[in-house]
C-alpha positions as CSV (number, residue, x, y, z in Angstrom):
1,M,0.0,0.0,0.0
2,A,2.8,2.4,0.8
3,K,4.4,1.9,-2.7
4,K,1.1,2.7,-4.4
5,F,0.8,6.0,-2.4
6,S,4.4,6.8,-3.2
7,F,3.7,6.3,-6.9
8,V,0.6,8.5,-6.8
9,K,2.5,11.2,-4.9
10,G,5.3,11.1,-7.4
11,L,2.9,11.2,-10.4
12,A,1.1,14.2,-8.9
13,T,4.5,16.0,-8.4
14,G,5.5,15.2,-11.9
15,V,2.2,16.5,-13.3
16,V,2.5,19.8,-11.3
17,A,6.1,20.2,-12.3
18,T,5.3,19.7,-16.0
19,A,2.4,22.1,-15.9
20,A,4.6,24.7,-14.2
21,T,7.3,24.2,-16.9
22,V,4.8,24.6,-19.7
23,A,3.3,27.7,-18.1
24,G,6.8,29.2,-17.8
25,A,7.6,28.4,-21.4
26,V,4.4,30.0,-22.6
27,F,5.0,33.1,-20.5
28,A,8.6,33.3,-21.9
29,V,7.4,33.0,-25.5
30,K,4.7,35.7,-24.9
31,K,7.3,38.1,-23.4
32,T,10.0,37.6,-26.0
33,I,8.0,37.1,-29.2
34,I,4.3,38.1,-29.0
35,D,4.5,41.3,-26.9
36,P,7.3,42.9,-29.0
37,E,5.3,42.2,-32.2
38,E,2.2,43.8,-30.7
39,E,4.1,46.8,-29.6
40,K,5.6,47.2,-33.0
41,A,2.2,47.0,-34.6
42,A,0.8,49.6,-32.2
43,F,3.8,51.9,-33.0
44,I,3.2,51.6,-36.7
45,Q,-0.5,52.2,-36.3
46,E,0.2,55.3,-34.2
47,N,2.6,56.6,-36.9
48,R,0.0,56.1,-39.6
49,K,-2.5,58.1,-37.5
50,K,0.0,60.9,-37.1
51,A,0.8,60.9,-40.8
52,A,-2.9,61.1,-41.7
53,R,-3.3,64.1,-39.4
54,R,-0.4,65.8,-41.0
55,R,-1.8,65.2,-44.5
56,V,-5.2,66.7,-43.4
57,S,-3.7,69.7,-41.7
58,H,-1.6,70.8,-44.7
């Protein structure tokens, strides 16, 4: 009986560790790839708005 409990405990620990690793990887990818792309797109959009305002004002 003690071996069965030990197996379940180890399995649960492994599942939690794997979930934490996957969550960390997703967070890292979001911070290094997705966020900079979104910031770049927002910057480009803002510059387009500024250029459109300049065209209208002249």
